[in-house]
C-alpha positions in Angstrom: -37.2 -9.4 -99.3 -33.6 -9.2 -98.2 -31.4 -10.1 -101.2 -27.8 -10.4 -100.0 -25.3 -13.3 -100.7 -22.2 -13.3 -98.5 -20.4 -15.4 -101.2 -21.2 -12.8 -103.9 -21.4 -9.5 -102.1 -20.7 -7.3 -105.1 -23.5 -8.8 -107.2 -26.1 -8.7 -104.4 -29.0 -6.2 -104.8 -29.1 -5.4 -101.0 -25.5 -4.4 -100.1 -24.4 -2.6 -96.9 -23.7 1.1 -96.7 -20.2 2.3 -96.4 -18.8 5.5 -94.8 -15.2 6.5 -95.4 -14.7 3.0 -97.0 -15.8 1.2 -93.9 -19.0 -0.8 -93.7 -21.6 1.0 -91.6 -22.1 -1.6 -88.9 -22.1 -1.9 -85.1 -21.4 -4.9 -82.9 -23.9 -5.4 -80.1 -23.8 -7.7 -77.1 -26.8 -9.9 -76.7 -27.5 -11.0 -73.1 -29.9 -13.5 -71.9 -32.9 -12.5 -69.8 -34.5 -14.7 -67.2 -33.5 -17.9 -65.5 -34.3 -21.0 -67.5 -35.6 -24.0 -65.5 -37.6 -27.1 -66.1 -41.3 -27.4 -65.1 -40.3 -29.8 -62.4 -38.0 -27.2 -60.8 -40.3 -24.2 -60.7 -44.1 -23.8 -60.9 -47.0 -21.6 -59.6 -50.6 -22.7 -59.0 -53.4 -20.4 -57.9 -57.1 -20.2 -58.5 -59.3 -17.1 -59.1 -60.0 -15.2 -55.9 -63.0 -13.0 -56.5 -63.4 -10.1 -54.1 -59.9 -10.7 -52.7 -58.4 -7.2 -52.1 -56.0 -7.5 -49.2 -54.2 -10.8 -49.9 -53.9 -13.4 -52.7 -53.3 -17.0 -51.9 -50.9 -19.0 -54.1 -51.9 -22.7 -53.7 -48.5 -24.1 -54.6 -45.1 -22.6 -55.3 -42.1 -24.7 -56.3 -38.8 -23.0 -56.5 -35.3 -24.4 -57.2 -33.7 -21.9 -54.8 -34.8 -18.9 -52.6 -37.3 -17.0 -54.7 -39.9 -14.2 -54.9 -43.6 -14.5 -55.6 -44.3 -11.2 -57.4 -47.8 -9.9 -57.9 -48.5 -7.2 -60.5 -51.6 -5.4 -61.7 -52.4 -6.4 -65.2 -51.5 -3.8 -67.8 -52.2 -4.4 -71.5 -52.2 -8.2 -70.9 -48.9 -8.2 -69.1 -47.4 -7.1 -65.8 -47.9 -3.6 -64.7 -47.3 -2.0 -61.3 -46.1 -4.4 -58.5 -48.7 -4.7 -55.7 -47.4 -7.7 -53.8 -44.2 -9.5 -52.9 -43.4 -12.6 -50.9 -40.1 -14.4 -50.3 -40.2 -18.2 -50.4 -37.5 -20.8 -49.8 -36.4 -23.5 -52.1 -38.7 -26.5 -52.6 -42.5 -26.5 -52.3 -44.5 -23.9 -50.5 -48.3 -24.4 -50.1 -51.0 -21.8 -49.3 -48.6 -18.9 -49.7 -50.4 -15.7 -48.7 -49.2 -12.5 -50.5 -50.2 -9.2 -48.9 -51.4 -6.8 -51.5 -50.8 -3.0 -51.5 -54.0 -1.1 -50.7 -54.5 0.1 -54.3 -57.4 -0.2 -56.7 -56.9 -3.6 -58.3 -57.3 -4.6 -61.9 -59.7 -7.5 -62.7 -56.7 -9.8 -63.2 -53.4 -9.9 -61.4 -50.2 -11.3 -62.9 -48.2 -13.6 -60.5 -44.6 -14.4 -61.5 -41.8 -16.3 -59.8 -38.4 -14.6 -59.7 -35.1 -15.9 -58.4 -33.5 -14.4 -55.3 -30.0 -14.1 -56.8 -29.1 -10.6 -55.6 -28.9 -9.3 -52.1 -30.4 -12.1 -49.9 -34.0 -11.3 -48.8 -34.0 -8.0 -50.8 -36.0 -7.9 -54.1 -33.5 -6.7 -56.7 -35.6 -6.2 -59.8 -36.2 -3.0 -61.6 -38.9 -3.0 -64.4 -37.0 -0.1 -66.0 -33.7 -2.0 -66.1 -34.7 -5.7 -66.4 -31.5 -6.9 -68.0 -29.3 -5.6 -65.2 -31.6 -6.7 -62.4 -30.3 -9.6 -60.3 -33.6 -11.2 -59.3 -34.9 -12.1 -62.8 -38.0 -14.2 -63.5 -37.8 -17.9 -64.1 -38.6 -19.2 -67.6 -40.0 -22.6 -68.4 -39.8 -23.9 -72.0 -38.9 -20.4 -73.1 -41.9 -18.6 -71.5 -41.9 -16.5 -68.3 -43.3 -18.5 -65.4 -46.3 -16.3 -64.7 -50.0 -16.9 -64.2 -53.1 -14.7 -64.4 -55.4 -14.7 -61.4 -58.9 -13.1 -61.5 -59.8 -11.1 -58.4 -62.8 -9.1 -59.7 
């Protein structure tokens, strides 16, 4: 248990370390990740598509601005390698067909909706540098807007 009292630092059991009479501490910058929106502004709907290997159909996409439907292989319950990408305009898009890369698919695919905030019509998102990527995913009620679709 952390036992430190800012009002009585000298008497606290858990005091900070000091080096050359300076507290050993570092300031860090915390940046937000993702684009927060309401459920009315952004949504994804798709049903399971057993034996679908070349395309996946997203029944309904709602986006507040130009956006990307991004399809990933499932890896450890979350998004793995990207296997499909489709640009959609603002508003509602129905029966959106996303072409899938010709790779062996996992039993489930993860479908997410990202903003198109970087270069127009160019997907600017790097899984290795998520915070600095312009086309970040939408978040609804603090959770990434993503759905799992069964294909096997």
